ROVOFI-277125 format. One record per atom (N, C-alpha, C, CB): x, y, z; atom name. Coordinates in steps of 0.1 Angstrom, whole numbers, plus 2048, in hexadecimal, padded with zeros to 3 digits. Glycine has a CB too. Layout:
BEGIN
    px    py    pz   atom
     X     Y     Z     CA
...
This chain:
BEGIN
    px    py    pz   atom
   808   7F4   800      N
   800   800   800     CA
   809   80C   800      C
   7F6   800   80C     CB
   806   816   7F8      N
   80F   822   7F6     CA
   80D   82B   802      C
   80B   829   7EA     CB
   819   830   807      N
   819   83A   811     CA
   81E   847   80B      C
   822   836   81D     CB
   816   852   80D      N
   819   85E   806     CA
   81F   869   80F      C
   80D   863   7FE     CB
   826   872   809      N
   82C   87D   811     CA
   823   889   811      C
   83A   881   80C     CB
   824   892   81B      N
   81C   89D   81D     CA
   820   8A9   815      C
   81B   8A1   82C     CB
   816   8B1   811      N
   818   8BE   80A     CA
   810   8C8   811      C
   815   8BD   7FB     CB
   80D   8C6   81E      N
   804   8CF   826     CA
   80B   8DC   82A      C
   7FF   8C8   832     CB
   803   8E6   82B      N
   807   8F3   831     CA
   7FF   8F4   83F      C
   804   8FF   828     CB
   806   8F7   849      N
   800   8F8   856     CA
   803   905   85D      C
   804   8EC   85F     CB
   7FC   907   869      N
   7FD   914   86F     CA
   7FE   911   87F      C
   7F1   91C   86C     CB
   805   91A   885      N
   804   91B   894     CA
   80C   912   89C      C
   7F6   919   897     CB
   807   910   8A8      N
   80F   908   8B2     CA
   806   8FE   8B9      C
   815   911   8BD     CB
   80B   8F7   8C3      N
   804   8EC   8C9     CA
   7F8   8F0   8D1      C
   80D   8E4   8D2     CB
   7EF   8E7   8D3      N
   7E3   8E9   8DC     CA
   7E2   8DE   8E6      C
   7D7   8EA   8D3     CB
   7D6   8DE   8EC      N
   7D4   8D4   8F7     CA
   7CB   8C9   8F2      C
   7CD   8DB   903     CB
   7C3   8C3   8FB      N
   7BB   8B7   8F8     CA
   7AF   8BB   8EF      C
   7B6   8B0   904     CB
   7AA   8B1   8E7      N
   79E   8B4   8DE     CA
   792   8B7   8E6      C
   79C   8A8   8D5     CB
   789   8BF   8E1      N
   77D   8C2   8E8     CA
   771   8BA   8E1      C
   77A   8D1   8E8     CB
   767   8B7   8E9      N
   75C   8AE   8E5     CA
   751   8B7   8E0      C
   758   8A5   8F0     CB
   74A   8B3   8D6      N
   73E   8B9   8D0     CA
   733   8AF   8D0      C
   741   8C0   8C3     CB
   727   8B3   8D3      N
   71B   8AA   8D3     CA
   714   8AD   8C6      C
   712   8AD   8DF     CB
   70D   8A2   8C1      N
   706   8A4   8B5     CA
   6FB   8AF   8B5      C
   6FF   897   8B1     CB
   6F5   8B1   8C1      N
   6EB   8BC   8C2     CA
   6F1   8C9   8C1      C
   6E4   8BA   8CF     CB
   6FF   8CA   8C1      N
   705   8D7   8C1     CA
   70A   8DB   8B3      C
   710   8D8   8CB     CB
   70A   8D1   8A9      N
   70F   8D3   89C     CA
   707   8DF   896      C
   70F   8C7   893     CB
   6FA   8DF   898      N
   6F2   8E9   891     CA
   6F4   8F7   898      C
   6E4   8E5   892     CB
   6FC   8F8   8A3      N
   6FF   905   8A8     CA
   70B   90C   8A1      C
   702   904   8B7     CB
   712   904   898      N
   71C   909   890     CA
   715   912   886      C
   724   8FE   888     CB
   71A   91E   883      N
   714   927   879     CA
   70F   91F   86D      C
   71D   932   875     CB
   703   923   868      N
   6FE   91C   85C     CA
   706   91E   850      C
   6EF   921   85A     CB
   703   916   846      N
   70B   916   83A     CA
   70B   924   834      C
   706   90C   830     CB
   6FF   92B   834      N
   6FE   938   82E     CA
   707   942   835      C
   6EF   93D   82F     CB
   708   941   843      N
   711   94A   84A     CA
   720   948   846      C
   70F   948   859     CB
   723   93C   841      N
   731   939   83C     CA
   732   93D   82D      C
   734   92B   83F     CB
   728   944   828      N
   729   947   81A     CA
   726   93C   810      C
   737   94D   817     CB
   720   932   815      N
   71C   926   80D     CA
   70D   926   80B      C
   720   919   814     CB
   709   927   7FE      N
   6FB   928   7FB     CA
   6F5   91A   7FA      C
   6F9   92F   7EE     CB
   6F3   914   806      N
   6EE   906   807     CA
   6DF   907   80C      C
   6F7   8FD   80F     CB
   6D7   8FE   807      N
   6CA   8FD   80C     CA
   6C5   8EE   809      C
   6C0   907   806     CB
   6C2   8E7   814      N
   6BE   8D9   811     CA
   6BD   8D1   81E      C
   6C8   8D2   808     CB
   6BC   8C4   81D      N
   6BB   8BB   828     CA
   6C9   8B9   82F      C
   6B5   8AD   824     CB
   6C9   8BB   83C      N
   6D6   8BA   843     CA
   6D7   8AD   84B      C
   6D7   8C6   84D     CB
   6E2   8A7   84A      N
   6E5   89B   852     CA
   6F3   89C   857      C
   6E3   88D   849     CB
   6F6   898   863      N
   703   899   869     CA
   706   88E   872      C
   704   8A7   870     CB
   712   88E   878      N
   716   884   882     CA
   70C   882   88D      C
   724   887   888     CB
   70A   876   891      N
   701   873   89C     CA
   709   86F   8A8      C
   6F7   867   898     CB
   708   877   8B3      N
   70F   875   8BF     CA
   71B   87D   8C0      C
   713   866   8C0     CB
   722   87D   8CC      N
   72E   885   8CE     CA
   73A   881   8C6      C
   731   885   8DD     CB
   742   88B   8C3      N
   74F   888   8BC     CA
   759   893   8C1      C
   74D   889   8AD     CB
   765   890   8C0      N
   770   899   8C4     CA
   777   89F   8B8      C
   77A   892   8CE     CB
   77B   8AB   8B9      N
   783   8B2   8AF     CA
   792   8B0   8B1      C
   780   8C1   8AE     CB
   798   8A7   8A9      N
   7A6   8A4   8A9     CA
   7AD   8AB   89E      C
   7A9   894   8A9     CB
   7B8   8B2   8A1      N
   7BF   8B9   897     CA
   7CE   8BA   89A      C
   7B9   8C8   896     CB
   7D5   8C1   892      N
   7E4   8C1   894     CA
   7E7   8C5   8A2      C
   7EA   8CC   88A     CB
   7F0   8BD   8A8      N
   7F6   8C1   8B5     CA
   7EC   8C0   8C1      C
   7FB   8CE   8B5     CB
   7E0   8BA   8BF      N
   7D5   8BB   8C9     CA
   7D9   8B4   8D6      C
   7C9   8B6   8C3     CB
   7E1   8A9   8D5      N
   7E5   8A1   8E0     CA
   7F3   8A4   8E5      C
   7E3   892   8DD     CB
   7F9   8AF   8E0      N
   806   8B2   8E4     CA
   811   8AC   8DB      C
   809   8AD   8F2     CB
   80D   8A4   8D1      N
   816   89F   8C7     CA
   815   8A7   8BA      C
   813   890   8C4     CB
   81F   8AE   8B6      N
   81E   8B7   8AB     CA
   820   8AF   89E      C
   827   8C2   8AC     CB
   816   8B0   895      N
   816   8A8   889     CA
   812   8B1   87D      C
   80C   89C   889     CB
   813   8BE   87F      N
   80F   8C7   874     CA
   817   8C4   867      C
   810   8D6   878     CB
   810   8C5   85C      N
   817   8C2   84F     CA
   815   8B4   84A      C
   825   8C5   850     CB
   811   8AA   853      N
   810   89D   84E     CA
   805   894   855      C
   81D   896   84F     CB
   800   899   860      N
   7F8   890   869     CA
   7E9   891   867      C
   7FB   892   876     CB
   7E4   898   85C      N
   7D5   89B   85B     CA
   7CD   88E   85A      C
   7D3   8A4   850     CB
   7D2   884   853      N
   7CA   878   851     CA
   7C9   871   85F      C
   7D1   86F   847     CB
   7D4   870   867      N
   7D3   86A   874     CA
   7C9   871   87D      C
   7E1   86A   87A     CB
   7C9   87F   87C      N
   7C0   887   884     CA
   7B1   884   881      C
   7C4   895   884     CB
   7AF   883   874      N
   7A1   880   86F     CA
   79D   873   874      C
   7A0   881   860     CB
   7A6   869   874      N
   7A2   85C   879     CA
   7A0   85D   888      C
   7AE   852   876     CB
   7A7   865   890      N
   7A5   866   89E     CA
   798   86C   8A1      C
   7B0   86F   8A4     CB
   793   875   898      N
   785   87A   89A     CA
   77B   86F   898      C
   783   885   88F     CB
   77D   866   88F      N
   774   85B   88D     CA
   775   852   899      C
   777   853   880     CB
   781   84F   89E      N
   783   846   8A9     CA
   77D   84C   8B6      C
   792   844   8AC     CB
   77D   859   8B7      N
   776   85F   8C3     CA
   767   85D   8C2      C
   779   86E   8C3     CB
   762   85D   8B6      N
   753   85B   8B5     CA
   750   84C   8B8      C
   74F   85E   8A6     CB
   758   843   8B4      N
   756   835   8B7     CA
   756   833   8C6      C
   761   82C   8B0     CB
   75F   83A   8CD      N
   761   838   8DC     CA
   755   83F   8E3      C
   76E   83E   8E0     CB
   752   84B   8DF      N
   748   853   8E6     CA
   73A   84E   8E4      C
   749   862   8E2     CB
   737   848   8D9      N
   72A   842   8D6     CA
   729   834   8DA      C
   727   844   8C7     CB
   733   82E   8E0      N
   732   820   8E5     CA
   734   816   8DB      C
   725   81E   8EC     CB
   738   819   8CF      N
   73B   80F   8C5     CA
   748   808   8C7      C
   73C   816   8B7     CB
   751   80E   8CF      N
   75E   807   8D3     CA
   762   80C   8E1      C
   768   80B   8C8     CB
   769   803   8E7      N
   76F   806   8F4     CA
   77D   80B   8F3      C
   76E   7FA   8FD     CB
   782   80B   8E7      N
   790   810   8E5     CA
   792   81F   8E7      C
   795   80B   8D7     CB
   79D   823   8ED      N
   7A0   831   8EE     CA
   7A5   835   8E0      C
   7AB   833   8F9     CB
   7A4   842   8DE      N
   7A9   848   8D1     CA
   7B8   845   8D0      C
   7A6   857   8D0     CB
   7BC   83E   8C5      N
   7CA   83B   8C4     CA
   7D3   847   8C1      C
   7CC   830   8B9     CB
   7DF   847   8C5      N
   7E9   851   8C2     CA
   7EE   84E   8B3      C
   7F5   851   8CC     CB
   7F4   858   8AE      N
   7FA   856   8A0     CA
   804   84B   8A0      C
   801   863   89C     CB
   80C   84A   8AA      N
   816   83F   8AB     CA
   80F   832   8AC      C
   820   841   8B7     CB
   804   831   8B4      N
   7FD   824   8B5     CA
   7F7   820   8A7      C
   7F2   825   8BF     CB
   7F2   82A   8A0      N
   7EC   827   893     CA
   7F7   822   889      C
   7E5   833   88D     CB
   802   829   88A      N
   80E   824   881     CA
   812   816   885      C
   819   82E   882     CB
   812   813   892      N
   816   806   896     CA
   80D   7FB   892      C
   817   806   8A5     CB
   800   7FE   892      N
   7F5   7F5   88E     CA
   7F7   7F2   87F      C
   7E7   7FA   891     CB
   7F9   7FC   877      N
   7FB   7FA   869     CA
   808   7F2   866      C
   7FC   808   862     CB
   813   7F5   86D      N
   81F   7EE   86A     CA
   81E   7DF   86E      C
   82B   7F4   872     CB
   816   7DD   879      N
   814   7CF   87E     CA
   80C   7C7   874      C
   80E   7CF   88C     CB
   804   7CE   86C      N
   7FC   7C6   862     CA
   804   7C0   857      C
   7F1   7D0   85C     CB
   811   7C4   856      N
   819   7BE   84C     CA
   818   7C4   83E      C
   817   7AF   84B     CB
   80E   7CD   83D      N
   80C   7D4   830     CA
   813   7E1   82F      C
   7FD   7D6   82D     CB
   819   7E5   839      N
   820   7F2   83A     CA
   82E   7F0   83F      C
   818   7FD   842     CB
   838   7F8   83B      N
   846   7F6   840     CA
   847   7FA   84F      C
   84F   7FF   838     CB
   850   7F3   856      N
   852   7F5   864     CA
   857   803   867      C
   85C   7EB   869     CB
   85E   809   85E      N
   862   817   860     CA
   857   822   85F      C
   86E   81A   857     CB
   84B   81D   85C      N
   840   826   85D     CA
   83E   82C   86B      C
   832   81F   859     CB
   841   824   875      N
   840   828   883     CA
   84A   832   886      C
   842   81C   88D     CB
   846   83E   88B      N
   84F   849   88E     CA
   852   852   882      C
   85B   843   893     CB
   84C   84F   877      N
   84E   857   86B     CA
   844   863   86A      C
   84D   84E   85E     CB
   847   86B   861      N
   83D   876   85E     CA
   836   874   851      C
   845   884   85E     CB
   835   868   84C      N
   82E   865   840     CA
   81F   866   843      C
   831   857   83B     CB
   818   86B   838      N
   809   86D   83A     CA
   802   862   832      C
   804   87A   835     CB
   7F6   85E   837      N
   7EE   853   832     CA
   7E0   858   82E      C
   7ED   848   83C     CB
   7DA   850   825      N
   7CD   853   820     CA
   7C2   84C   826      C
   7CD   851   811     CB
   7B6   84E   821      N
   7AA   847   827     CA
   7AA   838   826      C
   79D   84C   81F     CB
   7AF   833   81B      N
   7B0   824   81A     CA
   7BA   81E   824      C
   7B4   820   80C     CB
   7C5   825   826      N
   7CF   821   830     CA
   7C9   820   83E      C
   7DB   829   830     CB
   7C4   82C   842      N
   7BF   82D   850     CA
   7B2   826   852      C
   7BE   83C   854     CB
   7AA   825   847      N
   79E   81D   848     CA
   7A0   80F   84C      C
   796   81E   83C     CB
   7AC   80A   847      N
   7AF   7FC   84B     CA
   7B1   7F9   85A      C
   7BC   7F7   843     CB
   7B4   804   861      N
   7B4   803   870     CA
   7A7   800   876      C
   7BA   810   876     CB
   79C   805   86F      N
   78F   801   874     CA
   78D   7F2   873      C
   784   809   86B     CB
   792   7EC   868      N
   790   7DE   866     CA
   799   7D6   870      C
   794   7DA   858     CB
   7A5   7D9   871      N
   7AF   7D0   879     CA
   7AE   7D3   888      C
   7BD   7D2   874     CB
   7AC   7DF   88C      N
   7AC   7E3   89A     CA
   79E   7E4   8A0      C
   7B4   7F0   89C     CB
   794   7E7   898      N
   787   7E9   89D     CA
   77D   7DE   898      C
   782   7F7   899     CB
   781   7D6   88F      N
   778   7CC   889     CA
   76C   7D3   883      C
   774   7C2   893     CB
   76E   7DE   87D      N
   763   7E6   876     CA
   766   7E7   867      C
   761   7F4   87D     CB
   75C   7E5   85F      N
   75D   7E7   851     CA
   75B   7F5   84E      C
   753   7DE   849     CB
   760   7F9   842      N
   75D   807   83D     CA
   75B   806   82E      C
   769   810   840     CB
   754   810   829      N
   751   810   81B     CA
   757   81D   816      C
   741   810   818     CB
   75C   81D   80A      N
   763   828   804     CA
   75A   82D   7F8      C
   771   825   7FF     CB
   757   83A   7F8      N
   752   841   7ED     CA
   75D   847   7E5      C
   747   84B   7F1     CB
   760   843   7D9      N
   76B   848   7D2     CA
   767   852   7C7      C
   773   83C   7CB     CB
   76D   85E   7C8      N
   769   868   7BE     CA
   775   869   7B5      C
   767   876   7C5     CB
   774   864   7A8      N
   77F   865   79F     CA
   783   873   79B      C
   77B   85D   792     CB
   78F   874   797      N
   794   881   792     CA
   78B   886   787      C
   7A3   881   78F     CB
   788   893   787      N
   780   898   77C     CA
   771   898   77F      C
   782   891   770     CB
   76D   892   78A      N
   75F   891   78D     CA
   75A   89A   798      C
   75B   883   791     CB
   761   89B   7A3      N
   75C   8A3   7AE     CA
   750   89D   7B5      C
   759   8B1   7A9     CB
   74A   8A4   7BE      N
   73F   8A0   7C5     CA
   733   8A0   7BC      C
   73D   8A8   7D2     CB
   72B   896   7BD      N
   71E   895   7B5     CA
   712   895   7BF      C
   71E   889   7AB     CB
   706   895   7B9      N
   6FA   894   7C1     CA
   6FA   886   7C8      C
   6EE   897   7B9     CB
   6FE   87C   7C1      N
   6FF   86E   7C6     CA
   708   86E   7D2      C
   703   864   7BC     CB
   713   875   7D1      N
   71C   875   7DD     CA
   715   87B   7E9      C
   729   87D   7D9     CB
   70F   887   7E7      N
   708   88E   7F2     CA
   6FD   885   7F8      C
   703   89B   7ED     CB
   6F5   87F   7EF      N
   6EA   876   7F4     CA
   6EF   86B   7FC      C
   6E1   872   7E9     CB
   6FB   865   7F7      N
   700   859   7FF     CA
   705   85E   80C      C
   70C   853   7F7     CB
   70C   86A   80D      N
   710   86F   81A     CA
   704   872   823      C
   718   87C   818     CB
   6F9   877   81D      N
   6EE   87A   826     CA
   6E8   86E   82C      C
   6E3   881   81D     CB
   6E7   863   824      N
   6E2   856   82A     CA
   6EB   850   834      C
   6DE   84C   81F     CB
   6F8   852   831      N
   703   84D   83B     CA
   701   854   848      C
   711   84F   835     CB
   700   861   848      N
   6FF   868   855     CA
   6F1   865   85C      C
   700   877   852     CB
   6E7   863   854      N
   6DA   860   85A     CA
   6D9   852   860      C
   6CF   863   851     CB
   6DF   849   859      N
   6DE   83B   85D     CA
   6EA   835   866      C
   6DD   832   851     CB
   6F6   83B   864      N
   702   837   86B     CA
   706   841   875      C
   70D   833   861     CB
   708   84D   86F      N
   70B   859   878     CA
   71A   85B   87B      C
   704   858   884     CB
   722   853   875      N
   731   854   877     CA
   737   85F   86F      C
   738   846   875     CB
   742   865   874      N
   74A   86F   86C     CA
   750   868   860      C
   755   875   875     CB
   752   86F   856      N
   757   86A   849     CA
   765   870   847      C
   74E   86C   83D     CB
   76F   867   843      N
   77C   86C   840     CA
   77E   86E   831      C
   787   862   845     CB
   782   87A   82D      N
   784   87D   81F     CA
   793   87F   81D      C
   77C   88A   81C     CB
   798   878   813      N
   7A6   879   80F     CA
   7A7   87C   800      C
   7AE   86D   813     CB
   7B0   885   7FD      N
   7B2   888   7EE     CA
   7C0   886   7EA      C
   7AE   897   7EC     CB
   7C2   884   7DD      N
   7CF   881   7D8     CA
   7D6   88E   7D3      C
   7CE   877   7CC     CB
   7D0   896   7CB      N
   7D6   8A2   7C6     CA
   7D8   8AD   7D0      C
   7CF   8A7   7BA     CB
   7CE   8AF   7D9      N
   7CF   8B9   7E3     CA
   7D6   8B5   7F0      C
   7C1   8BF   7E6     CB
   7D9   8A8   7F1      N
   7E1   8A2   7FC     CA
   7DB   8A6   80A      C
   7EF   8A7   7FB     CB
   7CE   8A6   80B      N
   7C8   8AB   817     CA
   7BD   8A0   81C      C
   7C1   8B8   815     CB
   7BD   89E   829      N
   7B3   896   82F     CA
   7AA   89F   837      C
   7B9   88B   839     CB
   79D   89D   837      N
   793   8A4   83E     CA
   789   89B   844      C
   78C   8AF   835     CB
   782   89F   84E      N
   776   898   853     CA
   769   89F   84E      C
   776   897   863     CB
   760   896   849      N
   753   89C   845     CA
   749   898   850      C
   74E   896   837     CB
   743   8A2   856      N
   73A   89F   862     CA
   72B   8A2   85F      C
   73E   8A8   86D     CB
   728   8A6   853      N
   71A   8A9   84F     CA
   719   8AD   841      C
   714   8B3   858     CB
   70C   8AD   83C      N
   70A   8B0   82E     CA
   6FC   8B7   82E      C
   70A   8A4   825     CB
   6FB   8C1   825      N
   6EE   8C7   822     CA
   6EC   8C5   813      C
   6EF   8D7   825     CB
   6E1   8BD   810      N
   6DE   8B9   803     CA
   6D3   8C1   7FD      C
   6DB   8AA   802     CB
   6D7   8CA   7F3      N
   6CD   8D2   7EC     CA
   6C9   8CB   7DF      C
   6D2   8E0   7E9     CB
   6C3   8D3   7D6      N
   6BE   8CD   7CA     CA
   6C9   8CC   7C0      C
   6B3   8D6   7C4     CB
   6D4   8D3   7C2      N
   6E0   8D2   7B9     CA
   6ED   8D1   7C2      C
   6E1   8DE   7B0     CB
   6F8   8CE   7BC      N
   704   8CE   7C3     CA
   708   8DC   7C8      C
   710   8C8   7BA     CB
   705   8E6   7C0      N
   708   8F4   7C3     CA
   700   8F9   7CF      C
   706   8FD   7B7     CB
   6F4   8F3   7D2      N
   6EC   8F7   7DD     CA
   6ED   8EE   7E9      C
   6DD   8F8   7D8     CB
   6F8   8E6   7E9      N
   6FA   8DD   7F4     CA
   707   8E1   7FB      C
   6FC   8CE   7EE     CB
   70A   8DA   806      N
   716   8DE   80E     CA
   71B   8D2   816      C
   713   8EA   817     CB
   728   8D3   81A      N
   72E   8C9   822     CA
   733   8CF   82F      C
   73A   8C2   81B     CB
   730   8C9   83B      N
   735   8CE   847     CA
   743   8C7   849      C
   72C   8CB   853     CB
   74E   8CF   849      N
   75B   8CA   849     CA
   763   8CD   856      C
   763   8CF   83D     CB
   769   8C3   85B      N
   772   8C5   867     CA
   780   8C4   861      C
   770   8BA   872     CB
   788   8CF   862      N
   795   8D0   85D     CA
   7A0   8CD   867      C
   798   8DD   856     CB
   7A7   8C2   866      N
   7B1   8BE   871     CA
   7BE   8C6   870      C
   7B4   8B0   870     CB
   7BF   8D0   867      N
   7CC   8D7   865     CA
   7CD   8E3   86F      C
   7CD   8DC   857     CB
   7C3   8E5   877      N
   7C3   8EF   881     CA
   7CD   8ED   88C      C
   7B5   8F1   887     CB
   7D5   8F7   890      N
   7DD   8F6   89C     CA
   7D9   901   8A5      C
   7ED   8F7   898     CB
   7D6   8FE   8B2      N
   7D1   908   8BB     CA
   7DC   910   8C1      C
   7C8   901   8C6     CB
   7DC   91D   8BF      N
   7E6   925   8C5     CA
   7E0   92C   8D2      C
   7EB   930   8BB     CB
   7D5   927   8D7      N
   7CF   92C   8E3     CA
   7C3   935   8E1      C
   7D9   934   8EA     CB
   7C1   939   8D4      N
   7B6   943   8D2     CA
   7A8   93D   8D4      C
   7B7   948   8C4     CB
   7A7   92F   8D2      N
   799   929   8D4     CA
   799   921   8E1      C
   796   921   8C8     CB
   7A4   91C   8E5      N
   7A4   913   8F1     CA
   79F   91B   8FE      C
   7B2   90E   8F4     CB
   7A1   928   8FD      N
   79D   931   909     CA
   78E   933   909      C
   7A5   93E   908     CB
   787   930   8FF      N
   779   932   8FE     CA
   772   926   904      C
   774   935   8EF     CB
   76C   928   910      N
   766   91D   917     CA
   758   91A   912      C
   765   91F   926     CB
   752   923   90B      N
   745   921   905     CA
   745   919   8F8      C
   73D   92F   903     CB
   740   90D   8F9      N
   742   904   8ED     CA
   73C   909   8E1      C
   73C   8F6   8F0     CB
   730   90F   8E2      N
   729   914   8D6     CA
   731   920   8D0      C
   71B   918   8D9     CB
   736   928   8D9      N
   73E   933   8D4     CA
   74B   92E   8CD      C
   741   93D   8DF     CB
   750   924   8D3      N
   75D   91E   8CE     CA
   75B   918   8C0      C
   763   914   8D7     CB
   750   911   8BF      N
   74D   90B   8B2     CA
   74A   916   8A7      C
   740   902   8B3     CB
   743   920   8AB      N
   741   92B   8A1     CA
   74E   932   89D      C
   737   935   8A8     CB
   757   934   8A7      N
   763   93A   8A3     CA
   76C   931   89B      C
   76B   93E   8B0     CB
   76C   924   89E      N
   773   91B   895     CA
   76D   91A   887      C
   773   90D   89B     CB
   760   91C   887      N
   759   91C   87A     CA
   75D   928   872      C
   74A   91B   87C     CB
   75D   934   878      N
   760   940   872     CA
   76E   940   86C      C
   75E   94C   87B     CB
   777   939   873      N
   785   938   86F     CA
   787   92D   864      C
   78E   935   87B     CB
   77D   925   862      N
   77D   91B   857     CA
   781   90D   85B      C
   787   920   84D     CB
   782   90B   868      N
   787   8FD   86D     CA
   77C   8F3   86E      C
   78E   8FF   87A     CB
   770   8F7   873      N
   764   8EF   873     CA
   759   8F7   86D      C
   761   8EA   882     CB
   756   8F4   860      N
   74C   8FD   85A     CA
   746   8F6   84D      C
   753   90A   856     CB
   73C   8FD   848      N
   735   8F8   83C     CA
   73D   8FD   830      C
   727   8FD   83B     CB
   73E   8F4   826      N
   745   8F8   819     CA
   73D   8F3   80E      C
   753   8F1   819     CB
   73E   8FA   802      N
   739   8F5   7F6     CA
   73F   8E8   7F3      C
   73A   900   7EB     CB
   738   8DE   7EC      N
   73E   8D2   7E8     CA
   74A   8D4   7DF      C
   734   8C9   7E1     CB
   74B   8DF   7D8      N
   757   8E2   7D0     CA
   764   8E3   7D7      C
   754   8EF   7C8     CB
   763   8E3   7E5      N
   76F   8E2   7ED     CA
   778   8D6   7E8      C
   76C   8E1   7FC     CB
   771   8CB   7E4      N
   778   8BF   7DF     CA
   779   8C1   7D0      C
   76F   8B2   7E2     CB
   785   8C5   7CC      N
   788   8CA   7BF     CA
   787   8BF   7B5      C
   796   8D1   7BE     CB
   784   8C2   7A9      N
   782   8B8   79E     CA
   78F   8B2   799      C
   77A   8BE   793     CB
   79A   8B9   79B      N
   7A7   8B4   795     CA
   7AE   8AA   79F      C
   7B0   8BF   792     CB
   7A6   8A6   7AA      N
   7AB   89C   7B3     CA
   7A1   891   7B4      C
   7AE   8A2   7C1     CB
   7A6   885   7B7      N
   79C   87B   7BB     CA
   79C   87A   7CA      C
   79F   86D   7B4     CB
   791   875   7CF      N
   78F   874   7DE     CA
   789   866   7E2      C
   785   87F   7E2     CB
   78D   862   7EE      N
   786   857   7F4     CA
   77F   85C   801      C
   791   84C   7F8     CB
   772   859   802      N
   76B   85C   80E     CA
   768   84F   815      C
   75D   863   80A     CB
   76F   84E   821      N
   76E   842   829     CA
   763   843   833      C
   77C   840   831     CB
   759   83A   831      N
   74D   83A   839     CA
   74D   82E   842      C
   740   83A   830     CB
   750   830   84F      N
   750   825   859     CA
   742   81F   85A      C
   755   82A   867     CB
   742   812   85C      N
   735   80A   85E     CA
   736   802   86B      C
   732   801   851     CB
   734   809   876      N
   737   802   883     CA
   72E   7F6   886      C
   735   80C   88E     CB
   723   7F5   87F      N
   71A   7E9   881     CA
   71C   7DE   877      C
   70B   7EE   880     CB
   727   7E0   86F      N
   72A   7D5   865     CA
   738   7D0   868      C
   729   7DB   856     CB
   739   7C4   86E      N
   747   7BF   872     CA
   74F   7BD   865      C
   745   7B2   87A     CB
   75C   7BE   867      N
   766   7BC   85D     CA
   768   7AD   85B      C
   773   7C3   860     CB
   767   7A9   84E      N
   76A   79B   84B     CA
   778   799   847      C
   760   795   840     CB
   781   793   84F      N
   78F   792   84B     CA
   792   78C   83E      C
   796   78A   856     CB
   789   785   838      N
   78C   77F   82B     CA
   78B   78A   820      C
   781   774   827     CB
   786   796   823      N
   786   7A1   819     CA
   792   7A9   81B      C
   779   7A9   81B     CB
   79A   7AB   810      N
   7A6   7B2   811     CA
   7A4   7C1   80F      C
   7B0   7AD   807     CB
   79A   7C5   808      N
   797   7D3   805     CA
   789   7D7   809      C
   79A   7D7   7F6     CB
   787   7E3   80E      N
   77A   7E8   810     CA
   773   7EA   803      C
   77A   7F5   819     CB
   766   7E8   802      N
   75F   7EB   7F6     CA
   762   7F9   7F1      C
   750   7E8   7F7     CB
   766   7FA   7E4      N
   769   807   7DE     CA
   75E   80A   7D4      C
   777   807   7D8     CB
   757   815   7D7      N
   74C   818   7CE     CA
   74E   824   7C6      C
   73F   81A   7D7     CB
   74C   823   7B9      N
   74E   82E   7B0     CA
   741   832   7AA      C
   758   82A   7A5     CB
   73F   840   7A8      N
   733   845   7A2     CA
   730   83F   795      C
   734   854   7A1     CB
   723   83A   793      N
   71F   836   786     CA
   71C   842   77D      C
   712   82D   787     CB
   719   840   771      N
   717   84B   768     CA
   709   851   76A      C
   718   847   759     CB
   6FF   849   76E      N
   6F2   84E   770     CA
   6F0   854   77E      C
   6E8   842   76F     CB
   6E6   85C   77F      N
   6E3   863   78C     CA
   6D9   85A   794      C
   6DD   871   78A     CB
   6DA   85C   7A1      N
   6D0   854   7AA     CA
   6C2   858   7A7      C
   6D4   857   7B8     CB
   6B9   84F   7A6      N
   6AB   852   7A5     CA
   6A4   851   7B2      C
   6A5   848   79B     CB
   6AA   84A   7BC      N
   6A4   848   7C9     CA
   6AF   848   7D3      C
   69C   83C   7CA     CB
   6AC   84B   7E0      N
   6B6   84B   7EA     CA
   6B3   83F   7F4      C
   6B6   858   7F2     CB
   6AB   835   7EF      N
   6A8   82A   7F8     CA
   6B5   821   7F9      C
   69C   822   7F2     CB
   6BD   821   7EF      N
   6CA   819   7F0     CA
   6D5   824   7EF      C
   6CB   80E   7E5     CB
   6DC   826   7FA      N
   6E5   830   7FB     CA
   6F0   82F   7F0      C
   6EC   831   808     CB
   6F4   823   7ED      N
   6FF   821   7E3     CA
   6FA   81C   7D5      C
   708   816   7E9     CB
   6ED   81F   7D2      N
   6E8   81B   7C5     CA
   6EE   822   7BA      C
   6D9   81D   7C5     CB
   6F4   82E   7BC      N
   6FA   835   7B1     CA
   709   832   7B0      C
   6F9   843   7B3     CB
   70E   828   7B7      N
   71C   824   7B6     CA
   71E   816   7B2      C
   723   827   7C4     CB
   72A   812   7AD      N
   72D   805   7AA     CA
   73A   801   7B0      C
   72C   802   79B     CB
   73C   7F4   7B3      N
   749   7F0   7B9     CA
   753   7EE   7AE      C
   747   7E2   7C0     CB
   75F   7F3   7B1      N
   76A   7F1   7A8     CA
   774   7E8   7AE      C
   771   7FE   7A4     CB
   779   7DE   7A7      N
   781   7D3   7AD     CA
   790   7D8   7B0      C
   782   7C8   7A3     CB
   794   7E2   7A9      N
   7A2   7E6   7AB     CA
   7A5   7EF   7B7      C
   7A6   7EE   79E     CB
   79B   7F2   7BF      N
   79C   7FA   7CB     CA
   79C   809   7C7      C
   7AA   7F6   7D2     CB
   79E   811   7D2      N
   79D   81F   7D0     CA
   7AA   827   7D0      C
   794   824   7DB     CB
   7B5   820   7D1      N
   7C2   827   7D2     CA
   7C5   82B   7E0      C
   7C1   834   7C9     CB
   7CD   835   7E2      N
   7D2   838   7F0     CA
   7CD   845   7F5      C
   7E1   838   7EF     CB
   7C4   84C   7EF      N
   7BF   859   7F4     CA
   7B9   858   802      C
   7B5   85F   7EB     CB
């Protein structure tokens, strides 16, 4: 499995421990329109509490390469806080150790500053959590479609887990925590948690959670974005954890689903607009 190097730009200095957000508080984040996003539609988002993990949040500075690990930690916090798992959120070194122990990654991954994608870190769900995941693959040149948005909406309504988004050309991992599905892609929006934030003390001092979320949103770290944030000249893998679907060890790859040419006619089957590709999704 390929391991890729970082091309990230980061800001600031270290922070303290991650703070917890409840699902009932997501809607206290300024609306998409307040973020300059002209979205109007059905909103679905994470169900249950989740923690915001980002660069340096636990005292280990990983700016420039650790965004994928931090996004996975956000997912791991949701699994722990919602009772899907008894495991504590793993450190970056623990995740690297688990991947190296699988035999599919070099031993010198441990302690390195190499960055990993959704497929790499999603495999930890399988081997360490016994949880399957499904990947929505957005090929280069396509971008987000209505089928993508509808699939995310049903995922959040039926599963409620955060989604990990990894791209190849923009070399960035993000967490997707919600979706607003309008009648078109342009009238829709994604609620994005950006792990590239480094707290220099400006938000940690704010003890009012709603105020803190609003300020982070205004600064662009947890906010609504137009789907065009996922640029068309990159391909993306959206890792959707399925905590109620145990991982079958006989399966070497998570199902990789690619957009079909037709548009969805119904949302009764969340993945009706996608088809499985045997070659996998790559390393995004």
